[in-house]
C-alpha positions in Angstrom: 16.7 -6.8 -13.7 13.4 -5.6 -12.4 12.6 -5.2 -8.7 10.8 -8.5 -8.8 13.8 -10.3 -10.4 16.1 -9.0 -7.6 13.7 -9.9 -4.9 13.5 -13.4 -6.3 17.2 -13.7 -6.0 17.0 -12.7 -2.4 14.2 -15.1 -1.7 15.9 -18.0 -3.4 19.3 -17.0 -1.8 20.9 -17.1 -5.2 22.5 -13.6 -4.8 23.3 -11.5 -1.8 22.6 -7.8 -1.6 26.4 -7.1 -1.9 26.5 -9.2 -5.1 23.6 -7.3 -6.6 25.1 -4.0 -5.6 28.5 -4.9 -7.0 26.9 -6.1 -10.3 25.2 -2.7 -10.8 28.4 -0.8 -9.9 30.3 -2.9 -12.3 27.8 -2.2 -15.0 28.1 1.5 -14.4 31.9 1.3 -14.6 31.7 -0.7 -17.8 29.2 1.5 -19.7 29.2 5.0 -18.2 32.5 6.1 -19.6 30.7 6.2 -22.9 27.3 7.5 -21.8 28.0 10.0 -19.1 24.9 9.2 -17.1 26.4 9.4 -13.6 28.2 12.4 -12.2 29.3 10.3 -9.2 28.8 6.8 -7.8 28.5 6.3 -4.1 30.3 3.0 -4.3 31.8 2.8 -0.8 28.6 3.8 1.0 26.5 1.6 -1.2 28.6 -1.5 -0.5 28.7 -0.7 3.2 24.9 -0.5 3.2 24.6 -3.8 1.2 26.8 -5.6 3.8 24.6 -4.2 6.6 21.5 -5.5 4.9 23.1 -8.9 4.3 23.8 -9.2 8.0 20.3 -8.0 9.0 17.5 -10.2 10.3 14.2 -11.2 8.9 12.5 -7.9 9.8 14.9 -6.0 7.5 14.4 -8.6 4.7 10.6 -8.1 4.9 11.0 -4.4 3.9 9.4 -3.6 0.5 12.5 -2.5 -1.2 15.1 -4.6 0.6 18.4 -4.5 -1.2 17.1 -2.7 -4.3 19.7 -0.3 -5.7 18.6 2.9 -7.4 19.9 6.0 -9.1 19.2 9.6 -7.9 19.0 12.7 -10.1 21.5 15.3 -8.9 18.7 17.6 -7.8 17.5 15.5 -4.8 19.6 15.8 -1.6 21.4 12.9 0.0 23.0 13.7 3.4 26.8 13.9 3.2 26.9 13.7 -0.6 27.6 16.3 -3.2 24.5 17.8 -4.7 25.2 20.2 -7.6 21.9 20.4 -9.5 24.1 20.1 -12.6 25.6 23.5 -11.9 29.1 24.9 -11.3 27.7 27.2 -8.7 27.0 24.2 -6.4 29.8 21.9 -7.5 31.3 21.9 -4.0 28.1 21.8 -2.0 27.5 18.9 0.3 24.0 18.2 1.4 23.3 18.6 5.1 20.2 16.4 5.1 18.4 13.9 2.9 15.2 14.5 1.0 12.1 12.9 2.4 11.9 10.6 -0.7 15.5 9.4 0.0 14.8 8.8 3.7 11.7 6.8 2.8 13.5 4.7 0.2 16.4 4.0 2.5 14.0 3.1 5.4 12.4 0.6 3.0 15.7 -1.0 2.3 16.8 0.6 -1.0 20.4 1.6 -1.7 21.4 4.7 -3.6 24.1 4.0 -6.2 25.0 7.6 -7.1 23.8 10.9 -8.6 23.0 11.3 -12.3 23.6 14.1 -14.8 21.0 16.6 -15.6 20.3 20.0 -17.3 21.4 22.7 -14.9 18.8 23.1 -12.2 16.3 21.4 -14.5 16.5 24.1 -17.1 16.6 22.1 -20.3 15.2 19.3 -22.4 18.3 17.4 -23.6 20.8 17.3 -20.7 23.1 19.5 -22.9 23.0 22.4 -20.5 24.7 20.5 -17.7 27.8 22.1 -16.4 29.5 18.7 -16.4 29.1 17.4 -19.9 26.5 15.9 -22.2 24.8 12.6 -21.5 24.3 10.3 -24.6 21.3 8.2 -25.4 22.2 4.5 -24.9 20.1 3.6 -27.9 22.0 5.9 -30.2 25.2 7.6 -28.9 24.8 10.5 -31.4 21.5 11.5 -29.9 20.3 13.2 -26.7 18.6 11.2 -23.9 16.1 14.1 -23.3 16.0 16.2 -20.2 16.3 17.5 -17.7 16.6 13.9 -16.3 18.7 12.7 -19.2 21.3 11.0 -16.9 18.6 9.2 -15.0 16.9 8.0 -18.3 20.2 6.8 -19.7 21.0 4.9 -16.5 17.7 3.1 -16.6 17.8 2.4 -20.3 21.4 1.0 -20.0 20.3 -1.2 -17.1 22.7 0.6 -14.7 19.9 0.8 -12.1 16.5 -0.8 -11.8 14.8 2.5 -11.0 15.5 6.1 -10.2 13.9 9.2 -8.9 14.2 12.8 -10.1 12.5 16.1 -10.3 9.7 16.5 -12.9 8.7 20.2 -13.5 7.4 20.5 -17.0 8.2 17.0 -18.2 11.7 16.3 -16.9 11.0 12.7 -16.0 8.4 11.8 -18.7 10.1 13.3 -21.8 13.5 11.6 -21.3 11.8 8.4 -20.4 10.0 8.6 -23.7 13.2 9.3 -25.6 15.0 6.4 -24.0 12.3 3.8 -24.0 11.6 3.8 -20.3 8.5 4.5 -18.1 8.3 7.8 -16.2 5.7 9.0 -13.7 4.9 12.5 -12.7 2.6 12.2 -9.6 -0.2 14.5 -8.7 1.3 17.7 -7.3 1.9 17.1 -3.6 1.5 13.3 -3.8 5.3 12.9 -3.0 7.0 15.3 -0.7 9.3 17.9 -2.3 11.3 18.4 0.9 15.0 18.0 -0.2 14.2 18.6 -3.9 16.1 21.7 -5.1 13.5 24.2 -6.3 13.3 25.2 -9.9 9.7 26.3 -10.3 8.0 25.6 -7.0 4.4 25.4 -8.1 5.3 22.8 -10.8 8.1 20.8 -9.1 7.4 17.1 -8.2 9.5 14.1 -7.4 9.0 11.7 -10.3 9.9 8.0 -10.7 11.5 6.2 -13.6 11.9 2.5 -14.3 11.6 0.0 -17.2 8.1 -1.0 -16.2 5.1 0.3 -14.4 5.2 -2.4 -11.7 8.5 -1.1 -10.4 7.2 2.5 -10.5 4.2 1.5 -8.4 6.4 -0.3 -5.9 8.4 2.9 -5.4 5.3 5.1 -5.3 3.8 3.0 -2.5 6.9 3.7 -0.4 7.6 7.4 -1.0 4.1 8.9 -1.6 2.0 10.4 1.2 1.8 13.3 3.7 5.0 14.9 4.9 4.9 17.6 7.6 8.0 19.1 6.1 6.2 19.9 2.9 3.1 22.1 3.3 1.9 21.1 -0.2 2.0 17.4 0.4 -1.3 15.6 0.4 -3.5 15.3 3.5 -5.8 12.8 1.7 -5.1 9.1 1.4 -3.9 8.2 -2.1 -5.4 5.0 -3.8 -2.8 2.3 -4.2 -2.1 0.9 -7.7 -3.5 -2.6 -8.1 -1.7 -3.6 -11.3 -3.7 -6.8 -11.6 -5.5 -8.2 -14.6 -7.4 -5.0 -15.3 -10.6 -4.9 -17.3 -10.5 -1.8 -19.5 -13.9 -2.5 -21.0 -15.8 0.8 -20.6 -12.7 2.8 -19.9 -13.3 6.3 -21.4 -10.2 7.6 -23.1 -10.1 11.3 -23.9 -8.1 12.3 -27.0 -7.7 16.1 -27.5 -7.6 17.1 -31.1 -5.1 19.8 -30.2 -2.5 17.1 -29.6 -2.5 16.1 -33.3 -1.3 19.0 -35.3 1.6 19.7 -37.7 4.1 19.9 -34.8 3.8 16.1 -34.2 5.8 13.8 -36.5 3.5 11.7 -38.7 5.2 8.5 -37.6 4.4 9.2 -34.0 0.8 9.8 -34.8 0.5 6.3 -36.2 2.0 4.7 -33.1 -0.2 6.7 -30.7 -3.3 5.8 -32.7 -2.4 2.2 -32.6 -1.9 2.3 -28.9 -5.3 3.9 -28.3 -6.8 1.3 -30.8 -5.4 -1.5 -28.6 -7.5 -0.2 -25.7 -10.5 0.2 -27.9 -10.2 -3.4 -29.1 -10.4 -4.5 -25.4 -13.6 -2.5 -24.9 -12.4 1.0 -24.0 -14.3 4.0 -25.5 -12.6 6.8 -27.3 -13.9 10.3 -26.4 -12.9 13.0 -28.8 -12.0 16.2 -27.0 -11.7 19.8 -28.1 -9.9 21.9 -25.5 -8.7 25.0 -27.3 -6.7 26.4 -24.4 -4.3 23.5 -24.8 -2.8 25.4 -27.7 -1.7 28.0 -25.3 -0.3 25.6 -22.7 3.4 26.0 -23.7 3.2 29.8 -23.7 1.5 29.8 -20.3 4.2 27.5 -18.9 7.1 29.5 -20.4 5.8 32.7 -18.7 5.2 31.2 -15.3 8.1 28.8 -15.0 10.9 31.4 -15.7 9.3 33.8 -13.2 9.6 31.1 -10.5 13.1 30.2 -11.7 14.1 33.8 -11.4 12.9 33.9 -7.8 14.4 30.5 -6.8 17.8 31.3 -8.3 18.1 34.3 -6.0 19.4 32.1 -3.2 22.6 31.3 -5.1 24.7 34.3 -4.3 28.0 32.8 -2.9 27.2 34.1 0.6 25.2 31.2 2.1 26.3 28.5 -0.3 27.4 28.3 -3.9 30.8 28.8 -5.5 32.6 31.9 -4.5 34.1 34.3 -7.0 35.6 37.3 -5.2 34.4 40.8 -5.8 35.4 44.2 -4.5 32.1 44.7 -2.8 28.8 42.9 -2.1 27.2 43.7 -5.5 30.3 42.8 -7.5 30.8 39.6 -5.4 27.3 38.4 -6.1 27.5 39.4 -9.8 30.8 37.6 -10.2 29.6 34.5 -8.5 26.4 34.2 -10.6 28.2 35.2 -13.8 30.7 32.4 -13.4 28.4 29.9 -11.7 25.3 29.9 -13.9 25.1 28.6 -17.4 23.5 30.2 -20.4 20.1 28.5 -20.2 19.7 29.3 -16.5 20.7 32.9 -17.2 18.2 33.0 -20.1 15.3 31.9 -17.9 16.3 34.3 -15.0 16.3 37.2 -17.5 12.9 36.1 -19.0 11.4 35.6 -15.5 12.7 38.9 -14.2 11.2 40.6 -17.2 7.7 39.2 -16.8 7.8 40.0 -13.1 9.0 43.6 -13.6 6.7 46.5 -12.7 6.0 47.5 -16.3 5.1 44.0 -17.5 3.8 41.9 -14.6 0.2 42.7 -15.5 0.6 42.2 -19.2 2.4 38.8 -18.9 2.6 37.2 -15.5 -0.9 37.9 -14.1 -2.5 37.0 -17.4 -0.6 33.7 -17.4 -1.8 33.0 -13.9 -5.4 33.5 -15.0 -4.8 31.4 -18.1 -3.4 28.6 -16.0 -6.5 28.6 -13.9 -8.6 28.5 -17.0 -6.6 25.6 -18.4 -7.1 23.7 -15.1 -10.8 24.3 -15.2 -11.0 23.1 -18.9 -9.2 19.9 -18.0 -11.5 19.3 -15.0 -14.5 19.8 -17.4 -13.0 17.4 -19.9 -12.3 14.8 -17.2 -16.1 14.6 -16.5 -16.5 12.9 -19.8 -13.4 10.6 -19.6 -11.3 8.6 -17.2 -7.9 9.4 -18.6 -6.5 11.5 -21.4 -4.0 10.0 -23.9 -1.6 11.4 -26.4 2.1 11.7 -27.3 4.7 12.5 -24.7 7.1 14.2 -27.1 6.4 15.6 -30.6 9.7 14.0 -31.9 11.9 11.1 -31.2 15.4 11.8 -29.8 17.3 14.3 -31.9 21.0 14.6 -32.6 23.3 16.1 -30.0 23.7 19.8 -30.8 20.8 19.9 -33.3 18.6 22.2 -31.2 21.0 23.5 -28.6 21.4 26.9 -30.2 17.7 27.3 -30.9 15.9 27.6 -27.5 12.4 28.1 -28.9 12.6 24.8 -30.9 14.0 23.1 -27.8 11.1 24.4 -25.7 8.6 22.9 -28.1 9.7 19.4 -27.0 7.7 20.2 -23.8 4.5 21.0 -25.6 2.5 17.9 -24.3 4.2 17.3 -21.0 3.5 20.8 -19.6 -0.2 20.2 -19.7 -0.5 18.0 -16.6 2.2 20.1 -15.0 0.2 23.3 -15.3 -2.9 21.6 -13.7 -1.0 19.5 -11.1 -2.4 16.3 -12.5 -0.7 12.8 -12.6 0.7 11.6 -15.9 2.9 8.7 -17.0 4.9 8.1 -20.1 5.2 4.5 -21.4 6.8 3.1 -24.6 4.4 2.5 -27.5 6.5 1.5 -30.5 9.4 3.0 -32.5 10.1 5.4 -35.3 13.4 4.9 -37.2 14.4 2.5 -34.5 14.0 5.0 -31.7 11.3 4.8 -29.0 8.0 6.7 -28.9 6.2 7.6 -25.6 2.5 7.5 -24.9 1.4 9.9 -22.2 -1.5 8.9 -20.0 -2.9 11.7 -17.8 -5.5 11.2 -15.0 -7.7 13.1 -12.6 -6.3 14.8 -9.5 -5.0 12.2 -7.0 -5.8 9.4 -9.4 -2.2 8.3 -9.7 -3.2 4.7 -9.2 -5.7 4.8 -12.1 -3.0 6.2 -14.4 -0.5 3.4 -13.4 -3.2 0.7 -13.7 -4.1 1.8 -17.2 -0.5 2.1 -18.3 0.3 -1.3 -16.8 -2.5 -2.9 -18.8 -1.0 -1.7 -22.1 2.5 -3.0 -21.4 1.3 -6.4 -20.0 -1.6 -7.0 -22.4 -1.6 -10.2 -24.4 -0.1 -9.6 -27.8 
């Protein structure tokens, strides 16, 4: 059910909040034993909150997300609940407070159903690096759901929740949404508060939204976006609100970078992306061919800067303040033992890579050059956006791959982020929406907009999904 479907049940009094909540919990119990999307359901607290909402007055019923259940990626804190980040090092950690996004959702009447599986601390593109097992793609149980928000994507695709929220760093919401046939939004950096989102790479991290349609994403965005005093990077400017009406795309300028269409992109995906862009053109949009050479370096820039920030952020997990404790004979051996046992291979790989590029002998050669290259890429996109309203292209270079197919080849795995890291580097809004299939599996179209033009991105995406066929 969509948010609108659930709201209609409440308006017509055909279902209570408790009945809707029970229906989703039953769906999770029925399907998740096979999929492994959820690490834990909050069944007792969800039912308690549902009963409270059923007993509430009209003021509560008027709230924008009254009685709407949702899934939460295990990297966003919910007070009193376990928050592991998909890692053994935090498997016994209980959150002392809720993230701003969670607080705003609950204040709007939403009900959190549970926490979903993910690549450890967001380090991965397939949800195979979770310390708690592999999540399967609901569309093909032999394939990955993408990552790092694979559990969230599987939950949405299997209709175990109408929407969910999760961290998007280099594509962690958009890429799994594409591989599972859902819609996933990465907002402008700072549009949604990061307070209560476990840090992976702080200058990239955002709270993203996933659902089966753009309308639901917009409904959630209206609730959780906006300035937060607890997050110094959150916006001080008012964000436009998505309209999602009958949009006229006549005259819309669509930028299409030639760097997106090379031999790394599966030919079948090219056909579907071109057909999607052609649908806009048939309605009066104008295609603008773009040549942005620095896009070819985007993945390399990201995989220098991101590990550097991962290396810094993982320092806090030492077993002294929080994190699993593995005893050592002295402080150094205690920390070493805790991290050795608590971190998985992919997190260790990124810590080592990040520590290397930040080290005294290499910080100038790698990290500082990457910082300057990121600035150059941001300027190049700003220049390109003067000639177009949005930029379109693929979300992922491939459809969902077989479980285990890329797990032992990190470089090939990293290539799955080649398109999603572009808006992440520049802090721009981007959304992935379904645009056809290849071999029966979904393909994602990524639509990127100008800074703080999240509403435009959603409006353009909504037109495609709701256009007359």
